N, CA, C and O atoms as CSV, one atom per row, in Angstrom:
chain,resi,resn,atom,element,x,y,z
A,1,MET,N,N,-2.753,-3.451,6.502
A,1,MET,CA,C,-2.923,-3.304,7.932
A,1,MET,C,C,-2.261,-4.446,8.701
A,1,MET,O,O,-1.766,-4.254,9.811
A,2,ALA,N,N,-2.258,-5.615,8.109
A,2,ALA,CA,C,-1.691,-6.770,8.802
A,2,ALA,C,C,-0.181,-6.634,8.986
A,2,ALA,O,O,0.393,-7.253,9.881
A,3,ILE,N,N,0.451,-5.843,8.158
A,3,ILE,CA,C,1.907,-5.677,8.247
A,3,ILE,C,C,2.272,-4.339,8.882
A,3,ILE,O,O,3.035,-4.299,9.847
A,4,ASN,N,N,1.732,-3.242,8.348
A,4,ASN,CA,C,2.159,-1.919,8.784
A,4,ASN,C,C,1.736,-1.571,10.206
A,4,ASN,O,O,2.482,-0.895,10.914
A,5,VAL,N,N,0.558,-2.015,10.642
A,5,VAL,CA,C,0.119,-1.696,12.004
A,5,VAL,C,C,1.040,-2.327,13.043
A,5,VAL,O,O,1.478,-1.629,13.957
A,6,PRO,N,N,1.356,-3.634,12.940
A,6,PRO,CA,C,2.303,-4.192,13.921
A,6,PRO,C,C,3.682,-3.509,13.868
A,6,PRO,O,O,4.330,-3.336,14.900
A,7,LEU,N,N,4.121,-3.125,12.672
A,7,LEU,CA,C,5.395,-2.409,12.566
A,7,LEU,C,C,5.329,-1.083,13.319
A,7,LEU,O,O,6.251,-0.731,14.055
A,8,ASN,N,N,4.242,-0.359,13.129
A,8,ASN,CA,C,4.083,0.929,13.802
A,8,ASN,C,C,3.987,0.752,15.317
A,8,ASN,O,O,4.531,1.556,16.074
A,9,GLN,N,N,3.296,-0.300,15.759
A,9,GLN,CA,C,3.185,-0.545,17.191
A,9,GLN,C,C,4.541,-0.905,17.796
A,9,GLN,O,O,4.864,-0.461,18.898
A,10,ALA,N,N,5.325,-1.695,17.093
A,10,ALA,CA,C,6.665,-2.041,17.576
A,10,ALA,C,C,7.552,-0.800,17.626
A,10,ALA,O,O,8.339,-0.633,18.558
A,11,LEU,N,N,7.429,0.052,16.646
A,11,LEU,CA,C,8.218,1.285,16.615
A,11,LEU,C,C,7.822,2.208,17.762
A,11,LEU,O,O,8.674,2.900,18.320
A,12,ALA,N,N,6.542,2.226,18.118
A,12,ALA,CA,C,6.076,3.087,19.203
A,12,ALA,C,C,6.616,2.642,20.560
A,12,ALA,O,O,6.670,3.450,21.488
A,13,LEU,N,N,7.014,1.388,20.697
A,13,LEU,CA,C,7.528,0.876,21.970
A,13,LEU,C,C,8.986,1.241,22.224
A,13,LEU,O,O,9.481,1.061,23.337
A,14,ILE,N,N,9.669,1.745,21.222
A,14,ILE,CA,C,11.085,2.087,21.367
A,14,ILE,C,C,11.207,3.362,22.196
A,14,ILE,O,O,10.574,4.377,21.906
A,15,VAL,N,N,12.025,3.283,23.218
A,15,VAL,CA,C,12.232,4.423,24.111
A,15,VAL,C,C,13.165,5.417,23.428
A,15,VAL,O,O,14.234,5.052,22.939
A,16,THR,N,N,12.751,6.653,23.403
A,16,THR,CA,C,13.555,7.713,22.794
A,16,THR,C,C,13.983,8.690,23.875
A,16,THR,O,O,13.333,8.731,24.920
A,17,PRO,N,N,15.002,9.454,23.698
A,17,PRO,CA,C,15.848,9.564,22.509
A,17,PRO,C,C,16.886,8.445,22.449
A,17,PRO,O,O,17.287,7.880,23.467
A,18,LEU,N,N,17.300,8.150,21.230
A,18,LEU,CA,C,18.314,7.137,20.986
A,18,LEU,C,C,19.606,7.802,20.541
A,18,LEU,O,O,19.614,8.936,20.062
A,19,ALA,N,N,20.687,7.074,20.709
A,19,ALA,CA,C,21.960,7.530,20.154
A,19,ALA,C,C,21.828,7.520,18.626
A,19,ALA,O,O,21.066,6.721,18.082
A,20,PRO,N,N,22.546,8.379,17.945
A,20,PRO,CA,C,22.427,8.444,16.485
A,20,PRO,C,C,22.619,7.106,15.774
A,20,PRO,O,O,21.908,6.816,14.813
A,21,THR,N,N,23.561,6.294,16.227
A,21,THR,CA,C,23.776,5.003,15.568
A,21,THR,C,C,22.599,4.057,15.829
A,21,THR,O,O,22.204,3.296,14.945
A,22,GLN,N,N,22.044,4.106,17.035
A,22,GLN,CA,C,20.879,3.270,17.345
A,22,GLN,C,C,19.663,3.728,16.540
A,22,GLN,O,O,18.921,2.905,16.004
A,23,ALA,N,N,19.468,5.015,16.459
A,23,ALA,CA,C,18.340,5.554,15.698
A,23,ALA,C,C,18.446,5.179,14.232
A,23,ALA,O,O,17.443,4.862,13.593
A,24,SER,N,N,19.644,5.214,13.705
A,24,SER,CA,C,19.856,4.837,12.308
A,24,SER,C,C,19.542,3.360,12.085
A,24,SER,O,O,18.921,3.002,11.084
A,25,ALA,N,N,19.966,2.505,13.008
A,25,ALA,CA,C,19.709,1.073,12.881
A,25,ALA,C,C,18.214,0.776,12.975
A,25,ALA,O,O,17.693,-0.028,12.202
A,26,VAL,N,N,17.527,1.414,13.910
A,26,VAL,CA,C,16.079,1.213,14.055
A,26,VAL,C,C,15.366,1.710,12.805
A,26,VAL,O,O,14.480,1.032,12.283
A,27,GLY,N,N,15.743,2.874,12.329
A,27,GLY,CA,C,15.116,3.434,11.125
A,27,GLY,C,C,15.324,2.556,9.906
A,27,GLY,O,O,14.397,2.362,9.120
A,28,SER,N,N,16.514,2.028,9.739
A,28,SER,CA,C,16.798,1.156,8.596
A,28,SER,C,C,15.987,-0.133,8.652
A,28,SER,O,O,15.414,-0.558,7.650
A,29,ALA,N,N,15.942,-0.748,9.826
A,29,ALA,CA,C,15.202,-2.001,9.975
A,29,ALA,C,C,13.712,-1.794,9.715
A,29,ALA,O,O,13.077,-2.613,9.051
A,30,TYR,N,N,13.164,-0.720,10.227
A,30,TYR,CA,C,11.746,-0.411,10.053
A,30,TYR,C,C,11.451,-0.047,8.602
A,30,TYR,O,O,10.480,-0.528,8.018
A,31,SER,N,N,12.288,0.797,8.030
A,31,SER,CA,C,12.046,1.343,6.699
A,31,SER,C,C,12.046,0.270,5.610
A,31,SER,O,O,11.212,0.307,4.706
A,32,GLU,N,N,12.963,-0.673,5.688
A,32,GLU,CA,C,13.050,-1.705,4.641
A,32,GLU,C,C,11.758,-2.508,4.542
A,32,GLU,O,O,11.209,-2.680,3.453
A,33,THR,N,N,11.280,-2.992,5.669
A,33,THR,CA,C,10.056,-3.786,5.667
A,33,THR,C,C,8.859,-2.939,5.283
A,33,THR,O,O,8.026,-3.364,4.482
A,34,TRP,N,N,8.767,-1.744,5.847
A,34,TRP,CA,C,7.633,-0.860,5.572
A,34,TRP,C,C,7.586,-0.492,4.088
A,34,TRP,O,O,6.515,-0.519,3.482
A,35,GLN,N,N,8.715,-0.154,3.506
A,35,GLN,CA,C,8.748,0.226,2.094
A,35,GLN,C,C,8.344,-0.934,1.193
A,35,GLN,O,O,7.602,-0.737,0.231
A,36,PHE,N,N,8.821,-2.136,1.490
A,36,PHE,CA,C,8.471,-3.293,0.681
A,36,PHE,C,C,6.952,-3.476,0.643
A,36,PHE,O,O,6.369,-3.576,-0.436
A,37,TRP,N,N,6.314,-3.520,1.805
A,37,TRP,CA,C,4.873,-3.754,1.849
A,37,TRP,C,C,4.093,-2.560,1.332
A,37,TRP,O,O,2.994,-2.729,0.805
A,38,ASN,N,N,4.632,-1.364,1.467
A,38,ASN,CA,C,3.963,-0.186,0.922
A,38,ASN,C,C,3.964,-0.239,-0.608
A,38,ASN,O,O,2.981,0.154,-1.236
A,39,ILE,N,N,5.038,-0.710,-1.206
A,39,ILE,CA,C,5.100,-0.857,-2.671
A,39,ILE,C,C,4.108,-1.919,-3.135
A,39,ILE,O,O,3.430,-1.731,-4.144
A,40,ILE,N,N,4.016,-3.032,-2.410
A,40,ILE,CA,C,3.052,-4.081,-2.746
A,40,ILE,C,C,1.630,-3.519,-2.698
A,40,ILE,O,O,0.832,-3.758,-3.605
A,41,ARG,N,N,1.319,-2.776,-1.642
A,41,ARG,CA,C,-0.016,-2.186,-1.493
A,41,ARG,C,C,-0.310,-1.189,-2.613
A,41,ARG,O,O,-1.428,-1.148,-3.127
A,42,THR,N,N,0.677,-0.390,-2.993
A,42,THR,CA,C,0.498,0.575,-4.066
A,42,THR,C,C,0.251,-0.115,-5.402
A,42,THR,O,O,-0.604,0.318,-6.174
A,43,CYS,N,N,0.989,-1.181,-5.679
A,43,CYS,CA,C,0.787,-1.936,-6.927
A,43,CYS,C,C,-0.590,-2.583,-6.965
A,43,CYS,O,O,-1.247,-2.576,-8.006
A,44,ALA,N,N,-1.031,-3.139,-5.847
A,44,ALA,CA,C,-2.364,-3.749,-5.796
A,44,ALA,C,C,-3.443,-2.707,-6.036
A,44,ALA,O,O,-4.417,-2.980,-6.736
A,45,ALA,N,N,-3.288,-1.526,-5.472
A,45,ALA,CA,C,-4.259,-0.450,-5.685
A,45,ALA,C,C,-4.256,0.003,-7.145
A,45,ALA,O,O,-5.310,0.313,-7.701
A,46,ALA,N,N,-3.084,0.043,-7.763
A,46,ALA,CA,C,-3.000,0.439,-9.173
A,46,ALA,C,C,-3.694,-0.587,-10.069
A,46,ALA,O,O,-4.389,-0.218,-11.016
A,47,VAL,N,N,-3.508,-1.861,-9.773
A,47,VAL,CA,C,-4.178,-2.919,-10.545
A,47,VAL,C,C,-5.694,-2.811,-10.373
A,47,VAL,O,O,-6.439,-2.931,-11.345
A,48,ALA,N,N,-6.148,-2.586,-9.150
A,48,ALA,CA,C,-7.585,-2.440,-8.895
A,48,ALA,C,C,-8.154,-1.240,-9.645
A,48,ALA,O,O,-9.244,-1.319,-10.210
A,49,LEU,N,N,-7.422,-0.133,-9.652
A,49,LEU,CA,C,-7.871,1.052,-10.380
A,49,LEU,C,C,-7.923,0.784,-11.882
A,49,LEU,O,O,-8.876,1.185,-12.551
A,50,LEU,N,N,-6.923,0.121,-12.406
A,50,LEU,CA,C,-6.890,-0.219,-13.824
A,50,LEU,C,C,-8.074,-1.112,-14.200
A,50,LEU,O,O,-8.743,-0.874,-15.205
A,51,LEU,N,N,-8.324,-2.129,-13.397
A,51,LEU,CA,C,-9.443,-3.032,-13.679
A,51,LEU,C,C,-10.786,-2.316,-13.571
A,51,LEU,O,O,-11.702,-2.604,-14.342
A,52,THR,N,N,-10.915,-1.399,-12.637
A,52,THR,CA,C,-12.142,-0.606,-12.516
A,52,THR,C,C,-12.337,0.254,-13.750
A,52,THR,O,O,-13.441,0.333,-14.288
A,53,GLY,N,N,-11.268,0.900,-14.202
A,53,GLY,CA,C,-11.348,1.720,-15.403
A,53,GLY,C,C,-11.708,0.899,-16.628
A,53,GLY,O,O,-12.520,1.326,-17.449
A,54,LEU,N,N,-11.108,-0.278,-16.755
A,54,LEU,CA,C,-11.436,-1.144,-17.893
A,54,LEU,C,C,-12.886,-1.605,-17.830
A,54,LEU,O,O,-13.556,-1.684,-18.859
A,55,GLY,N,N,-13.369,-1.905,-16.646
A,55,GLY,CA,C,-14.763,-2.306,-16.486
A,55,GLY,C,C,-15.719,-1.191,-16.855
A,55,GLY,O,O,-16.729,-1.432,-17.517
A,56,LEU,N,N,-15.415,0.023,-16.437
A,56,LEU,CA,C,-16.258,1.165,-16.790
A,56,LEU,C,C,-16.200,1.457,-18.286
A,56,LEU,O,O,-17.213,1.805,-18.894
A,57,LEU,N,N,-15.036,1.318,-18.869
A,57,LEU,CA,C,-14.892,1.521,-20.308
A,57,LEU,C,C,-15.711,0.490,-21.067
A,57,LEU,O,O,-16.373,0.820,-22.051
A,58,LYS,N,N,-15.670,-0.728,-20.626
A,58,LYS,CA,C,-16.435,-1.798,-21.266
A,58,LYS,C,C,-17.939,-1.515,-21.174
A,58,LYS,O,O,-18.680,-1.812,-22.111
A,59,LEU,N,N,-18.388,-0.951,-20.069
A,59,LEU,CA,C,-19.804,-0.631,-19.904
A,59,LEU,C,C,-20.263,0.483,-20.844
A,59,LEU,O,O,-21.426,0.509,-21.248
A,60,THR,N,N,-19.373,1.390,-21.191
A,60,THR,CA,C,-19.764,2.526,-22.027
A,60,THR,C,C,-19.643,2.261,-23.514
A,60,THR,O,O,-19.996,3.125,-24.317
A,61,GLN,N,N,-19.156,1.097,-23.906
A,61,GLN,CA,C,-19.027,0.778,-25.326
A,61,GLN,C,C,-20.410,0.635,-25.943
A,61,GLN,O,O,-21.321,0.082,-25.327
A,62,THR,N,N,-20.560,1.140,-27.164
A,62,THR,CA,C,-21.847,1.037,-27.851
A,62,THR,C,C,-22.102,-0.387,-28.301
A,62,THR,O,O,-21.168,-1.159,-28.520
A,63,GLY,N,N,-23.363,-0.724,-28.436
A,63,GLY,CA,C,-23.716,-2.037,-28.922
A,63,GLY,C,C,-23.943,-3.060,-27.821
A,63,GLY,O,O,-24.233,-4.220,-28.114
A,64,ARG,N,N,-23.818,-2.662,-26.573
A,64,ARG,CA,C,-24.059,-3.600,-25.470
A,64,ARG,C,C,-25.557,-3.675,-25.215
A,64,ARG,O,O,-26.199,-2.648,-24.992
A,65,ASP,N,N,-26.114,-4.867,-25.245
A,65,ASP,CA,C,-27.552,-5.056,-25.072
A,65,ASP,C,C,-28.025,-4.591,-23.710
A,65,ASP,O,O,-29.099,-3.999,-23.609
A,66,SER,N,N,-27.251,-4.843,-22.652
A,66,SER,CA,C,-27.714,-4.501,-21.314
A,66,SER,C,C,-27.762,-2.986,-21.101
A,66,SER,O,O,-28.557,-2.508,-20.293
A,67,VAL,N,N,-26.934,-2.233,-21.804
A,67,VAL,CA,C,-26.907,-0.780,-21.643
A,67,VAL,C,C,-27.939,-0.146,-22.576
A,67,VAL,O,O,-28.614,0.806,-22.184
A,68,ASN,N,N,-28.071,-0.651,-23.788
A,68,ASN,CA,C,-28.938,-0.041,-24.796
A,68,ASN,C,C,-30.378,-0.558,-24.751
A,68,ASN,O,O,-31.218,-0.081,-25.514
A,69,ALA,N,N,-30.672,-1.488,-23.904
A,69,ALA,CA,C,-32.012,-2.074,-23.881
A,69,ALA,C,C,-33.041,-1.117,-23.345
A,69,ALA,O,O,-34.220,-1.461,-23.262
């Protein structure tokens, strides 16, 4: 949110319609930054999901005193 929301707000301030070359330049500038942070966010979510799955798997293993007590 700290990155994508300000990007979206800045994009909303652009007066349209634009000439094709201007639209292409605006789209390229916006897209590069947005894609970078979107990939970072996706990787962080994947790591969180993986760690959650590992934690749940660890809880279901037999022989754990806290589960079998």
